[in-house]
Each structure stands twice: as C-alpha cells, then as structure tokens.
C-alpha positions as CSV (number, residue, x, y, z in Angstrom):
1,M,-19.8,-3.6,14.3
2,T,-16.7,-1.5,15.1
3,E,-13.5,-1.6,13.0
4,Q,-11.8,-3.2,16.0
5,E,-14.3,-6.0,16.1
6,I,-14.1,-6.5,12.3
7,E,-10.3,-6.7,12.6
8,A,-10.5,-9.2,15.4
9,R,-12.6,-11.5,13.3
10,A,-10.3,-11.0,10.3
11,Q,-7.3,-12.0,12.4
12,R,-9.3,-15.0,13.9
13,A,-9.9,-16.2,10.3
14,V,-6.1,-15.9,9.5
15,E,-5.4,-17.9,12.7
16,L,-7.8,-20.6,11.7
17,F,-6.1,-20.8,8.3
18,K,-2.6,-20.9,9.8
19,N,-3.8,-23.7,12.1
20,G,-4.5,-25.8,9.0
21,Y,-8.1,-25.1,8.2
22,N,-8.9,-24.2,4.6
23,C,-9.7,-20.7,3.3
24,S,-13.5,-21.2,3.2
25,Q,-13.5,-22.7,6.7
26,A,-11.5,-19.8,8.0
27,V,-13.8,-17.1,6.7
28,F,-17.1,-18.8,7.4
29,T,-16.2,-20.0,10.9
30,S,-14.9,-16.7,12.0
31,C,-18.4,-15.2,11.5
32,A,-20.8,-18.1,11.8
33,D,-21.5,-17.3,15.5
34,L,-23.2,-14.1,14.2
35,Y,-25.9,-16.4,12.9
36,D,-26.3,-18.5,16.0
37,I,-24.0,-21.2,14.8
38,Q,-22.2,-21.8,18.1
39,D,-21.0,-25.3,17.1
40,E,-17.6,-24.6,15.6
41,Q,-17.4,-28.2,14.3
42,L,-20.6,-27.7,12.4
43,A,-19.3,-24.5,10.9
44,L,-16.1,-26.2,9.9
45,R,-17.9,-29.1,8.3
46,L,-20.4,-26.9,6.4
47,S,-17.6,-24.9,4.8
48,A,-15.0,-27.7,4.3
49,S,-15.8,-28.6,0.7
50,F,-15.1,-25.1,-0.7
51,G,-11.4,-24.8,0.2
52,G,-8.8,-24.7,-2.5
53,G,-11.3,-23.2,-4.9
54,M,-13.9,-25.9,-4.3
55,G,-12.4,-29.3,-3.5
56,R,-8.9,-28.1,-4.5
57,M,-10.0,-27.7,-8.1
58,R,-8.9,-24.0,-7.9
59,L,-12.2,-22.7,-9.2
60,V,-14.0,-20.1,-7.1
61,C,-11.7,-18.8,-4.3
62,G,-12.6,-20.5,-1.0
63,A,-12.3,-17.1,0.9
64,A,-15.0,-15.7,-1.5
65,S,-17.1,-18.8,-1.1
66,G,-17.0,-18.4,2.7
67,M,-18.3,-14.9,2.2
68,F,-21.1,-16.2,0.0
69,M,-22.1,-18.8,2.5
70,L,-22.3,-16.1,5.1
71,A,-24.5,-14.1,2.8
72,G,-26.9,-17.0,2.6
73,L,-27.2,-16.9,6.4
74,Q,-27.6,-13.1,6.4
75,N,-30.4,-12.9,3.8
76,G,-30.8,-16.1,1.9
77,S,-34.3,-17.0,0.9
78,C,-35.7,-20.3,2.2
79,T,-39.0,-20.1,0.3
80,P,-39.2,-21.7,-3.1
81,H,-40.9,-18.9,-5.0
82,D,-39.5,-15.9,-3.1
83,N,-38.1,-14.1,-6.1
84,E,-37.7,-10.9,-4.3
85,G,-35.7,-12.6,-1.5
86,K,-33.6,-14.5,-4.0
87,M,-32.9,-11.2,-5.9
88,A,-31.9,-9.5,-2.7
89,N,-29.5,-12.3,-1.8
90,Y,-28.0,-12.5,-5.3
91,A,-27.5,-8.7,-5.3
92,F,-25.7,-9.0,-2.0
93,V,-23.5,-11.9,-3.3
94,Q,-22.7,-9.9,-6.5
95,H,-21.8,-6.9,-4.3
96,L,-19.4,-9.0,-2.3
97,A,-18.0,-10.6,-5.4
98,G,-17.4,-7.2,-7.0
99,E,-15.6,-5.9,-3.9
100,F,-13.3,-8.9,-3.8
101,K,-12.7,-9.0,-7.5
102,G,-12.1,-5.2,-7.5
103,K,-9.3,-5.7,-4.9
104,Y,-7.7,-8.9,-6.3
105,G,-8.7,-8.9,-10.0
106,S,-10.4,-12.3,-9.9
107,L,-12.6,-14.7,-8.0
108,I,-10.8,-17.7,-9.4
109,C,-8.3,-19.5,-7.1
110,A,-6.0,-20.6,-9.9
111,E,-5.7,-17.0,-11.2
112,L,-5.3,-15.5,-7.7
113,L,-2.4,-17.9,-7.0
114,G,-0.9,-18.0,-10.5
115,L,-1.4,-21.8,-10.6
116,A,-2.9,-24.2,-13.0
117,P,-6.3,-25.8,-12.1
118,R,-5.8,-29.3,-10.7
119,P,-9.0,-31.2,-10.5
120,E,-7.1,-34.5,-10.5
121,E,-5.1,-33.8,-7.3
122,P,-7.4,-33.9,-4.2
123,K,-4.4,-34.1,-1.8
124,P,-3.9,-30.8,0.0
125,A,-0.5,-29.1,-0.1
126,E,1.6,-29.6,3.0
127,R,1.3,-26.6,5.3
128,T,4.8,-25.3,5.9
129,Q,6.2,-21.9,6.7
130,Q,7.2,-21.6,3.0
131,Y,3.6,-22.5,2.0
132,Y,2.3,-19.5,4.0
133,E,5.0,-17.2,2.9
134,K,4.5,-17.8,-0.9
135,R,0.7,-17.6,-1.0
136,P,-1.5,-14.5,-0.6
137,C,-4.3,-16.6,1.0
138,S,-4.0,-15.2,4.5
139,E,-4.4,-11.6,3.2
140,M,-7.4,-12.6,1.0
141,I,-9.0,-14.5,3.9
142,A,-8.7,-11.4,6.2
143,E,-10.0,-9.1,3.5
144,A,-12.9,-11.4,2.7
145,V,-14.0,-11.1,6.4
146,R,-13.5,-7.3,6.2
147,I,-15.5,-7.0,3.0
148,Y,-18.3,-9.1,4.3
149,L,-18.7,-7.4,7.7
150,R,-18.3,-3.9,6.3
151,S,-21.1,-4.7,3.8
152,L,-23.7,-5.6,6.5
C-alpha cells in the first residue's frame, strides 16, 4: 500500500470520527474492507463497544482497540489449540501497541486525555467544535491507521 493510500484511509478515519462515530469505529471501519467486510454497518457495530476506552470507561484507547481488532482479521487464529498462530497474532498486537505507546506514552484513554476514568457515566460527550479542538483523538485515530497499515 502506498503512503498516499495509507493517508487516504487515515483521513477517512478522521472523517468518520468527526461525523460522530467513536474512535474504535473510525479506525476499524476505515480498514475493514481490506478483509472483505463490505458492510459498513457491520463494521461499525462490531467496533462500537470499544469507543471511549471501552464503553467510555477510559481504559484501553479505542483507536488502539480498533488496530487490535484489525490485527485479528489480519492474522488472528481461529483454531483452539493453534499456539503458533496465537503467538503470531499476539506478537503483532504487541508490536502495534508498542508503536502507539512509543508515540503517545500510553494505551490508556484516561491518561492520553488527561481525564479521570468514568465507569459510572455511559453518556457520550456532546460533539461540538470545542470537543474536537481540545482532544487529541483525531490525531491518534489517524496515527493508529498509519501504524497499522505500515506494519502489514
């Protein structure tokens, strides 16, 4: 994949986010077609629960979770005792995590945003221009797509 194609997918992910989809949905959906998931609604539903650091609990960053879901499509094992396959997938996920953490210092949503965890508040924040301006999410979403695609 060329750098231009990678950048187009990264920008598509940012557009999805700015249109109201969560961080995980944006990353996953921007690349799901590479794995013959042509149904965008299916891609959006599969990745919906990982936004806001998993159900808005601000745990693992949704952009990173989107990468990890894609890693499962790329080389996830679907045989119960395939230890070599599992090891290859886990190594890939650890590589992706290391690249993301190396760039941003953490994989944890609350740390990345400088916010406290909020497991008791499932209501998503209102998406306003100020919301997008004060959060680094768009940048992290684009970079998660870049990291993933450059790692293939």
